[in-house]
C-alpha positions in Angstrom: -3.9 58.5 3.3 -3.1 54.6 4.0 -2.7 52.2 1.3 -5.3 50.2 3.2 -8.2 52.7 1.9 -7.0 51.9 -1.6 -8.1 48.4 -1.1 -11.5 47.2 -1.8 -13.0 46.4 1.6 -14.2 43.1 2.1 -17.0 42.0 3.8 -17.4 39.1 6.8 -19.0 36.0 4.8 -21.5 33.9 6.8 -19.8 30.5 8.4 -21.5 27.8 6.2 -22.3 24.8 8.3 -22.1 21.7 6.3 -23.8 19.5 8.7 -27.2 21.3 8.0 -26.9 21.0 4.5 -27.7 18.1 2.3 -25.5 16.3 -0.4 -26.6 18.1 -3.3 -26.3 21.7 -1.3 -23.0 20.6 -0.6 -22.1 19.9 -4.2 -23.4 23.5 -5.2 -21.3 24.9 -2.7 -18.1 23.3 -3.9 -19.1 24.3 -7.8 -19.6 27.8 -6.3 -16.1 28.0 -4.5 -14.4 26.2 -7.6 -15.4 29.0 -9.9 -14.7 31.4 -7.2 -10.8 29.8 -7.0 -10.8 29.7 -11.2 -11.7 33.6 -11.2 -9.1 34.1 -8.6 -6.2 32.2 -10.5 -7.1 34.1 -13.4 -6.6 37.3 -11.9 -3.3 36.4 -10.5 -2.3 35.4 -14.4 -3.2 39.0 -15.4 -1.4 40.8 -13.0 1.5 38.5 -13.4 1.1 39.0 -16.8 0.8 43.2 -16.4 3.9 42.8 -13.8 6.1 40.6 -16.1 5.7 43.1 -19.0 6.5 46.3 -17.3 9.4 44.5 -15.8 10.7 43.8 -19.2 10.3 47.8 -20.2 12.9 48.9 -17.1 15.1 45.5 -17.8 16.1 47.1 -21.5 
């Protein structure tokens, strides 16, 4: 079994044509992207915390 088999499968996202969107729709799109970025940053912090905790156990 490859490590890739354990990773969640990503679906291809639709390309968004900003030229066809209204100003309000673009603003909503930006808000959604910012929320997704915040979620990703939070996940990174959790993973770093777990990694740091594991490393501290092995250093002692």
